TIKOLTOR-79544 format. One line per field, with one value per residue: residue in three letters; x, y, z of N, C-alpha, C in turn. Coordinates in steps of 0.001 Angstrom, whole numbers, padded with zeros to 6 digits. Example, Ala and Ser with C-alpha at 12.3 -4.5 7.8 and 13.67 -1.06 7.14 Angstrom:
! residues 2
r	[ALA,SER];
nX	[013190,012850];
nY	[-005690,-002250];
nZ	[007800,007080];
caX	[012300,013670];
caY	[-004500,-001060];
caZ	[007800,007140];
cX	[013200,012900];
cY	[-003300,000030];
cZ	[007800,007870];
! end
This chain:
! residues 144
r	[MET,GLY,ALA,ASN,ARG,GLU,THR,GLU,GLN,ASP,HIS,SER,GLY,ARG,ALA,SER,HIS,PHE,SER,CYS,GLU,ILE,PRO,LEU,ARG,TRP,GLY,ASP,MET,ASP,ALA,PHE,GLY,HIS,VAL,ASN,ASN,THR,LEU,TYR,LEU,ARG,TYR,CYS,GLU,GLU,ALA,ARG,PHE,LEU,TRP,LEU,ALA,GLU,ARG,ASN,ILE,SER,VAL,SER,PRO,GLU,SER,TYR,PRO,VAL,VAL,VAL,THR,ILE,GLU,CYS,SER,PHE,LEU,ARG,PRO,VAL,PHE,TYR,PRO,ASP,THR,LEU,ARG,LEU,ASP,CYS,THR,ALA,ALA,GLU,PRO,GLY,ARG,SER,SER,PHE,MET,VAL,TYR,TYR,LYS,MET,TYR,THR,HIS,ALA,ASP,PRO,ASN,GLN,PRO,ALA,ALA,GLU,ALA,SER,SER,LYS,ILE,VAL,TRP,VAL,ASP,GLY,GLU,GLY,LYS,SER,ARG,PRO,LEU,PRO,GLU,SER,ILE,ARG,ALA,TRP,PHE,ALA,ALA,GLU];
nX	[002702,003275,005721,008201,010856,014360,017208,020598,023322,026695,029446,029935,027545,026408,024326,025019,023957,020863,017845,014817,011489,009240,006033,004852,002395,-000613,-001117,001429,002325,003030,001884,003199,003264,005077,006795,006680,009298,009615,008738,010749,012362,010637,010480,013086,012999,011061,012439,014632,013345,012115,014410,015521,013463,013561,016016,015443,015852,015189,013298,012572,010931,013082,015361,016337,016588,017505,017304,019834,021034,020249,020359,019554,019922,018403,018141,016713,013323,010537,007712,004256,002422,004685,007382,009617,012954,014927,018225,020227,022939,024829,027323,030469,030599,030247,030630,027963,026611,025911,026242,023821,023505,021686,020374,018096,016010,013923,011405,010869,013268,015653,018445,019577,020077,017435,017506,019783,020676,021600,021911,022601,022524,021708,021842,019694,018782,016055,015882,016594,019284,022466,023510,025543,025791,023522,024548,023565,023367,025995,027209,026795,028968,031166,034514,035736];
nY	[-008227,-009270,-011253,-012010,-014309,-015074,-017027,-016729,-018861,-019600,-021558,-023389,-024008,-022521,-019856,-016799,-014461,-012778,-012133,-010416,-009548,-006946,-005872,-002543,-000883,001021,002253,002621,005063,008508,011768,013358,012055,010027,006925,006422,007182,005495,003037,001746,000492,-001481,-002954,-003963,-005596,-007474,-008674,-009831,-011839,-013365,-014340,-015902,-017812,-018944,-020242,-022126,-021514,-021770,-019943,-019226,-018678,-019112,-018730,-016377,-013680,-010257,-006807,-004535,-002220,000035,001565,003851,005096,007342,007497,008265,009250,006951,005742,004789,003107,000390,-001992,-003140,-004332,-006034,-006456,-008392,-008823,-010763,-010194,-009797,-011553,-012142,-013395,-013571,-012032,-010384,-008464,-007076,-006007,-003948,-003254,-001350,-001451,-000210,-001490,000352,001724,-000166,-000220,001735,002289,002933,003182,002510,000353,-000786,-003238,-004322,-007483,-009359,-012487,-013891,-015386,-016926,-015183,-012839,-012370,-012207,-014881,-017531,-017478,-019488,-022621,-022942,-020333,-019453,-021011,-019561,-017945,-019509,-020444,-020610];
nZ	[-021163,-024364,-026050,-028489,-028736,-028861,-028549,-028840,-029210,-028391,-029755,-027711,-026626,-024601,-023438,-024752,-025400,-025514,-027178,-027559,-028606,-027971,-028208,-028434,-026421,-026564,-024122,-023141,-023835,-023029,-021897,-023694,-026057,-026624,-025734,-022284,-020007,-017760,-018564,-019972,-018119,-017280,-019655,-019711,-017432,-018253,-020394,-018997,-017443,-019412,-020608,-018512,-018321,-020882,-020729,-018872,-016165,-012891,-010512,-007119,-003929,-002261,-003733,-005860,-008330,-007774,-008621,-008065,-008920,-011552,-014711,-017329,-020566,-022645,-025981,-028222,-028963,-028712,-030431,-030413,-032974,-032586,-032340,-029944,-030002,-027826,-027103,-025143,-022901,-020731,-018254,-016464,-014050,-010545,-007188,-006286,-008063,-011248,-014262,-016501,-019760,-021929,-025143,-026908,-029671,-032321,-034579,-036519,-036838,-037030,-036830,-035265,-031889,-029582,-026912,-024208,-021603,-018294,-015724,-012415,-011143,-008346,-006820,-004453,-001238,000613,002766,001755,001553,-000039,-002134,-003521,-007103,-008981,-010428,-013010,-013945,-013598,-015537,-017854,-018013,-018239,-019021,-022353];
caX	[003375,003647,007066,008857,012199,015366,018463,021742,024288,027999,029748,029975,026177,025875,023685,025895,023185,019423,017116,013374,010708,008110,005189,004414,000952,-001072,-000983,002828,002590,002762,001177,003988,003097,006092,006817,007092,010636,009579,008435,011979,012796,009715,010908,014292,012535,010412,013490,015385,012590,011985,015709,015593,012509,014104,017137,014940,016414,014066,013352,011640,011094,014355,016488,015815,017397,016999,018056,020347,021234,019800,020451,019065,020161,017391,018863,015733,011970,009878,006294,003294,002666,006002,007826,011003,013834,015917,019389,020726,024195,025254,028772,031062,030084,030895,030185,026498,026027,026394,025657,023109,023518,020556,020218,016711,015828,012553,011260,010887,014668,016288,019901,019995,019420,016568,017923,020741,020501,022363,021452,023362,021621,022252,021024,019469,018078,014741,015977,017024,020738,023119,023958,026281,025000,023255,025450,022964,023734,027451,027579,026791,030252,032242,035586,035594];
caY	[-007917,-010414,-011075,-013055,-014400,-015847,-017130,-017084,-019589,-019746,-022937,-024263,-024328,-021685,-018633,-015636,-013289,-013040,-011082,-010620,-008437,-006574,-004887,-001408,-000756,002409,002737,002906,006443,009513,012955,013989,011288,008984,005951,006986,006697,004430,001754,001104,-000409,-002618,-003766,-004684,-006645,-008503,-009386,-010669,-013022,-014213,-014991,-016970,-018854,-019587,-021085,-023026,-021148,-021667,-019016,-019620,-017774,-019397,-018465,-015532,-012503,-008911,-005722,-003622,-000945,000054,002877,003850,006293,007462,008033,008889,008871,005805,006059,003743,001668,-000129,-003134,-003024,-005491,-005874,-007332,-008448,-009535,-010927,-010003,-009428,-012337,-012155,-014536,-013627,-011012,-010190,-007314,-007293,-004829,-003984,-002269,-001397,-000974,-000276,-001976,001516,002086,-001308,-000140,002753,002044,003963,003303,001549,000247,-001829,-003516,-005286,-008482,-010141,-013655,-013897,-016515,-016625,-014087,-011642,-012230,-012699,-016267,-017771,-017661,-020888,-023156,-022713,-018964,-019406,-021654,-018550,-017266,-020510,-020206,-021406];
caZ	[-022402,-025176,-026590,-029260,-028184,-029570,-027815,-029651,-028413,-029011,-030117,-026537,-026251,-023522,-023930,-024607,-025802,-025618,-027871,-027585,-029130,-027124,-028879,-027624,-026207,-026548,-022751,-022831,-024221,-022012,-022388,-024741,-027285,-026816,-024648,-021004,-019641,-016757,-019205,-020441,-017049,-017346,-020796,-019268,-016522,-019070,-021128,-018057,-017039,-020601,-020763,-017510,-018706,-022081,-020310,-017828,-014868,-011969,-009386,-006064,-002786,-001592,-004635,-006932,-008639,-007507,-009241,-007043,-009606,-012946,-015342,-018701,-021380,-023680,-027127,-029110,-028539,-029330,-030597,-030750,-032826,-032952,-031552,-029498,-029904,-026762,-027155,-023769,-022709,-019340,-018154,-015184,-012928,-009241,-006384,-006225,-008937,-012606,-014955,-017761,-020630,-022852,-026212,-027375,-031036,-032821,-035942,-037404,-037071,-036389,-036787,-034301,-030600,-029009,-025517,-023691,-020156,-017613,-014368,-011628,-010602,-007236,-006483,-003002,-000644,001164,003732,001032,001641,-001249,-002148,-004763,-008315,-009324,-011457,-014328,-014335,-013698,-016800,-018906,-018003,-018246,-020001,-023575];
cX	[003667,005026,007449,010266,013088,016620,019543,022725,025614,028273,029802,028578,025623,025273,024620,025146,021725,018785,015631,012708,009492,007282,004806,002900,000591,-000863,000454,003188,002325,002094,001920,003997,004176,006073,007379,008404,010607,009351,009684,012507,011910,010090,012160,013918,011926,011460,014279,014631,012274,013274,015845,014671,013015,015217,016746,015610,015244,014344,012297,011803,012417,015566,015982,016714,016702,017902,018524,020718,020719,019971,020012,019391,019169,018018,017954,014332,011435,008377,005488,002698,004074,006285,009284,011702,014849,017001,020058,022000,024508,026776,029171,030513,030936,030425,028668,025826,026606,025699,024883,023110,022440,020740,018818,016603,014352,012551,011345,012313,015542,017810,020437,019306,018572,016954,018962,020603,021449,021761,022384,022354,022339,021289,020916,018737,016749,014720,016430,018512,021375,023585,024715,025330,024733,024207,024894,023246,025247,027933,027589,028182,031432,033261,035402,036705];
cY	[-009204,-010180,-012266,-013133,-015307,-015868,-017513,-017786,-019628,-021229,-023876,-024613,-023461,-020414,-017458,-014341,-013699,-011862,-011413,-009376,-008216,-005534,-003758,-001420,000725,003017,003014,004363,007380,010731,013659,013182,010267,008044,006607,006359,005567,003055,001032,000135,-001653,-003537,-004572,-005839,-007801,-009334,-010311,-011943,-013931,-015003,-016150,-018125,-019640,-020575,-022065,-022789,-020959,-020618,-019469,-018626,-017979,-019048,-017674,-014309,-011211,-007906,-004797,-002261,-001083,001471,002743,005180,006273,008187,008720,008453,007683,006080,004809,004073,001306,-001344,-002900,-004367,-005172,-006911,-007247,-009277,-009578,-010853,-009809,-010230,-012172,-013380,-014697,-012690,-011068,-008953,-007801,-005960,-005010,-002916,-002464,-000716,-001038,-000920,-000820,001951,001022,-001233,000863,002486,003240,004217,002231,001546,-000807,-002027,-004515,-006185,-009231,-011290,-013718,-015157,-016046,-015509,-012790,-011386,-012826,-014131,-016495,-017946,-019148,-021343,-022916,-021298,-018879,-020017,-020648,-017947,-018224,-020197,-021139,-022425];
cZ	[-023134,-025741,-027442,-028732,-029018,-028705,-028799,-028736,-029148,-029229,-028920,-026035,-025135,-024117,-023693,-024871,-025867,-026306,-027822,-028160,-028250,-027868,-027928,-027519,-026193,-025163,-022327,-023114,-023043,-022657,-023522,-026032,-027572,-025615,-023386,-020560,-018611,-017388,-019684,-019382,-017006,-018509,-020434,-018350,-017305,-019810,-020200,-017724,-018221,-020828,-019784,-017881,-019912,-021734,-019196,-016475,-013910,-010899,-008385,-004926,-002037,-002452,-005831,-007153,-008221,-008218,-008127,-007630,-011023,-013466,-016784,-019355,-022529,-024865,-028145,-028670,-029340,-029316,-030912,-032113,-033284,-032074,-031200,-029601,-028820,-026946,-025789,-023716,-021218,-019291,-016697,-013998,-011674,-008484,-006438,-007217,-010340,-013171,-016167,-018497,-021686,-023921,-026758,-028733,-031392,-034202,-036934,-037747,-036405,-036245,-035779,-032961,-030165,-027556,-025214,-022179,-019602,-016231,-013709,-010942,-009492,-006961,-004974,-002561,-000066,002191,003072,001109,000392,-001053,-003444,-005945,-008540,-010434,-012858,-014838,-014514,-015022,-017961,-019073,-018066,-019334,-021202,-023685];
! end
């Protein structure tokens, strides 16, 4: 998936919000003529990794994020051709986890969300056990 991206930063220089655009593909459609519901989770995944890349957050087999919960509310159908804008916000940091909230908009109707989602992300080590969030991620939540 190709994507355009933009990071908005607050006055302290930390990323408080991430937005990217993902063009829909013909193959994203299902037999009912709209984007298949499983693809929304793929769009969230793409946005998360674009965000990490934009912020130069490295992942490796010894230190990487995993999704432990995810949910999505479908507010209206989305049709090809169009482009999705995903607005993402990180919140609620814990020792090894944080939440990401997503709102998905289409170019065809940029003011009304087509879907809203959230996922709990846990940072793990090479054995798959939770580990403290990297300082580069923790900085997203630093007090102003």
